N, C-alpha and C positions, 0 to 999 in steps of 0.2 A: 504303388499304393502311396509311400511317403511322400512323393512328388505330388500327387493328385491332392492329398490332405493339405500339404502346404499351399497349394495354388488355391485351393477351396477357402481356407483361412484367409488368404491374402484378399481375394474376392471379397469375403464378407467384410474384411476392414475397409477394403476402397469403397464398397457400398455404405457404409456406416459414416465414412468420411463425406460422401456425396450428400447423404440426408442431413449430415450436420450443416454442410455448407446451405441446404436449402432452408435449413430452419433459422441460421444467422440471417439470410437474406429475407426471410418472411418477418423476423424480428425487427429488422433494421427499417422494413417498410411500414410495418404495422403498429410497432411498438411491443411494450412487454407483456401486453394483454392478448397477444396473437393467440388465437385457438389452434389446436391440434390439426382441425380440418383444414385452416388456412396452411399450415405447415406441410401436410399432404399436397393440397394442392400445388403449392409451390415446387415440391418435388416430383409431382406428376404420378403420385401413387395413393393407395387408400390409406385410412387410417390404421388399419389392422397392421400393415406393414411397418408402421413407425412403432406401433406397440410390441411387436414381434421382435424388434430390434432393441429397443430401449426400456421396454417394461411399462413405463407411465411417462407423464410429463416431468416428474422430477428426475427420473433416469435419463432423459434427453437433455435435461438441465446439466445434470453432472457430466454429460460427455461434452456438451458445449463449454462447460467450466474447466474441464480438462485440457482443452485446446487453449483457452485464453490464459488460464494459471502458467501454462508452459510457456506462452509468449512473455508473459510478465516477468516469470523468474528469468528467462533470458535476458530481457531488459534490465532487471537488477543487476545480473551478473556483468552486464556490458558497463553499467554506470560506475559500479563498484570496482571496476578494472581501470578506471580512468582517473582515480585519484587514491591517496592513501590517508587522506584527512577525514577523520571519523565525523566531523560536522556536515562536511561537503557530501558525505556519502548519505547522510540523512538527508539532505536537502534534495541531493538527486533522486533518492528513492521514493520520496514524498512526491515529487514532481513526476515522476514516472507513472505513479499509482492515480494521481490526479489526471494525468493525460490520457490514460486509458479511459476513465471514466467520461472525460469530456469528449473524446473521439467516438465513444460508443456508448452513449447515455441508455438506449433502449436495451442493448445486451446487457449492460451493468444492472439494469433494474429488474431484467428477467431473471438473471443469475443471483441477484442479493435477495430475491423473494425467498429463495431455498437456502441462500447460505447465510443470512442475518436474521431471517425472520425465524418466529417460532415454530414448534411443533416437529422438530427434526434434532437428533442429536447432533453433537458438534463434529464428530467423525463421521457422519453422513452429509455434512455440508462441505462439499469438494472444496470450493473456491476459498472460503475463508480457512478451511483447514489446511489445504496445501500452503497457503501463503503464509499463515501463522507460523508453520513449521519452518518456511524458508528464513523468515524473518527471526524466529528464534534461534535457529543455527547461526545466523550472522552475528546477532548479539552475543551470543554464548561464546563464539570464537574470539569476538574483538573485546569482550571483557576479560577472558583469559589471557589474551595477548598481553595486556597492560597489568596482569595480576591481581585483577578485580575478582570479586565474588560473582560467578555466572548463575547463581541460583534464579536471580529474578528475570532472565533471559525470557522464558515461555510466557509468564503472565504479562511482562511488559509487551511482548510481541502481538499477543491476541488483544490487549487493551489499546495498543497503537492503532491495530487495524481497526478496531470499533471506533475510535475517535476520528480517524480519516474518513471511514465511511459515512458518519453522521455530518460531520462538518462539511465534506464535500457534497453531500446532498443540499446542505443549506446553502453553499457557495452556488451551486448551479441553479438554484431557484431565485436567489436574491441578486448576484452578479453586483455586488455594491463595490467590489474591488477587482485589481486585476489578478489573474492566476498567480503571476509572481509575488504579488504582495501576500495572498493567501497562503501560498506554499511558505513563504517567509515567516509569516506570523505563527503557523502550525509549527515550524522548525524551532521558533524560538522557544515555544512553550515546552515541546520535547526535549529540546536540547539542555534545558534547565536540569530536567529531572535525570537525563542521561549522563550527561558531565557530572552530576551530583553523585551517580552510581559508579564513577571511575572511568567512564570514557574519554574524557578530556585530557587528552596527551599531548596538547599543545606546549611551546616551550614555557617554562616557569618564569614568572615575572621576577624581576628583582626585588627583594624584600620590600625596599622604601616603595617602588611603584604599586606593588600589591595593597601596601598599608594605605597609600594614598587614595587609591581607587575604591578601597573597600565600601566606603560611604557614599560614593558618588552616586548621583540619579542615573538612571536608565534613559537614554535617548528612545524615540519611537521604534526604531530598529533593533533595540536591544543592546547597544553599545553602551558602555560607560561614558557619561560625559565628564569632561574635565572638573576636577573639584576645584571651587572658587579658592583663589589665592589667600592665605591667611594674612591679615593686615599685620603691620609690624607693631610691638607693644608701645604704647603711649609713655611718654617721659613723664616722671612726676613733675608736677609743677612746685616751684620753689616759693616758699612762703616768705 
């Protein structure tokens, strides 16, 4: 009896994965406005079977979000394992998120309608909720590791997701700059706030250098330009 129940559960799970595969294929083909009828036709079934497995379109979106959220979190773990530098981790994480949106814009639009749109509680928006918790944990651990206050980690995490969501939609529509430049500009903005909150653990500058750079203007990429040399004092004229 136990083996039969396990087999039945596994078969239901396999069937759900097949239906998710069909839904993903239909969304990629027809866009985020795809109908449940189109998804059912892609799967070779009738709409009631989809509703029986997922409840409604929002339930289907949550199931798809669970798959892509797991893939993104795995990608985050990979890029974080490649470097210990906090700023580099920020760059790589943003690039991974933007890369997902660029690769699958229809899937992202389909999911973001439920994740970032109005009408559902935050804990019901699976994609943004799971990614927000992941980023929050990473920020909290990083802040505690350097002895900084980890209290802002959760609001920062969800604020970062919202900013990247809207700014990436702008970038996809305009395409007025390269992906590398876009990621760098967003990183520059975020890093100034994160480093001010204690995440900047790079080697300290010598006091003289730090004082000399304090008033130096910023280059377009965010680095300090060398301050202009101070001219020597003029000698007093003899009368």
